[in-house]
C-alpha positions in Angstrom: 17.7 -12.8 9.8 16.6 -12.1 6.3 17.6 -9.2 4.0 16.4 -8.0 0.6 16.5 -10.4 -2.0 16.6 -13.4 0.3 14.5 -16.5 -0.9 11.9 -18.1 1.3 9.8 -21.2 1.1 6.0 -20.8 1.6 4.8 -22.9 4.5 1.0 -22.8 3.6 -1.4 -24.0 0.9 -1.9 -20.9 -1.0 -0.2 -22.3 -4.1 3.1 -20.3 -3.9 6.4 -22.3 -3.6 9.1 -19.4 -3.1 8.8 -15.8 -2.2 11.6 -13.3 -2.5 11.9 -10.5 0.0 11.6 -7.0 -1.6 10.9 -4.8 1.7 10.6 -4.7 5.3 7.8 -2.3 5.8 7.5 0.2 8.8 11.1 -0.5 10.1 12.9 2.7 8.5 16.1 1.9 7.0 16.7 -1.4 8.6 18.5 -4.1 6.8 17.4 -7.4 8.2 13.9 -9.0 9.2 13.7 -11.5 11.9 11.2 -14.3 13.2 7.7 -13.2 13.4 8.1 -9.8 11.4 6.1 -8.9 8.3 7.7 -8.6 5.0 6.8 -7.6 1.6 7.5 -10.1 -1.0 7.1 -11.3 -4.7 6.0 -14.7 -5.5 8.8 -16.4 -7.7 7.5 -19.9 -8.2 3.7 -21.0 -7.8 1.4 -23.9 -8.7 -0.8 -22.9 -11.7 -4.0 -23.6 -9.8 -3.1 -21.7 -6.5 -4.7 -18.7 -4.8 -1.5 -16.7 -5.7 0.2 -16.5 -9.0 3.6 -15.9 -9.9 5.0 -12.6 -9.9 2.3 -11.2 -7.5 3.4 -8.8 -4.6 2.2 -10.4 -1.4 2.5 -9.6 2.5 3.9 -12.5 4.4 5.0 -13.3 8.0 8.5 -15.1 8.7 7.7 -18.3 10.5 11.2 -20.2 10.2 14.9 -18.6 9.8 18.1 -20.6 9.6 19.8 -18.0 11.8 19.3 -18.7 15.4 17.1 -16.4 17.5 17.8 -15.9 21.1 15.1 -16.0 23.5 14.4 -14.2 26.9 15.3 -17.3 29.0 18.8 -17.6 27.2 18.0 -20.4 24.8 18.2 -20.2 21.0 15.8 -21.6 18.4 17.1 -22.4 14.8 15.4 -24.1 11.7 16.4 -25.8 8.8 15.1 -23.5 6.3 13.7 -19.9 6.0 10.1 -20.0 5.3 6.9 -17.6 5.5 3.2 -17.7 5.5 1.2 -15.4 3.3 -1.2 -13.1 4.8 -4.6 -12.0 3.6 -4.1 -8.4 2.9 -1.8 -5.5 3.5 -3.1 -4.7 7.1 -4.4 -8.2 8.1 -2.8 -10.6 10.4 -4.8 -13.6 9.1 -3.4 -16.1 7.0 -4.5 -16.4 3.2 -4.3 -20.2 3.3 -6.1 -22.7 5.6 -3.2 -24.9 6.4 0.3 -24.2 7.7 3.0 -26.9 7.1 5.9 -27.5 9.5 6.9 -26.3 12.8 6.8 -22.5 13.7 8.6 -20.5 16.4 6.6 -19.4 19.6 7.5 -15.8 18.6 4.8 -16.0 16.0 2.1 -16.3 18.7 3.9 -13.6 20.7 3.6 -11.2 17.8 -0.2 -11.6 17.7 -0.6 -14.0 14.9 -2.7 -16.6 16.9 -4.5 -18.0 13.9 -1.2 -18.9 12.2 0.1 -20.6 15.4 -3.3 -22.5 15.8 -3.1 -24.0 12.2 0.6 -25.0 12.8 1.3 -28.7 13.6 3.9 -27.9 16.1 5.0 -24.4 17.8 8.6 -24.5 19.3 
């Protein structure tokens, strides 16, 4: 559960390290974004040789949240950090990077991000 101005770690190899949430598109006036949803963010920290630069506006999908998410079978999934994967373009579901670090929730695959799920080391 992320709100505006939340800071996320970046779980791919695009060169960005931290992203701040600046918008939750196509959700009306909702205040929170959850696992598997697309957000608009601004890169706050980045490596100097990366694909994305600091202060660049990007689209990203949330792959890990500290707040637990309830599943249909009654179980809950929770991670140690808030993390996202940067997407290729504004309407694309393809990741910009070629690697995804760390585990992701299976809600990512259910949301249609099959490429991200296949690049991840573990899907919980």
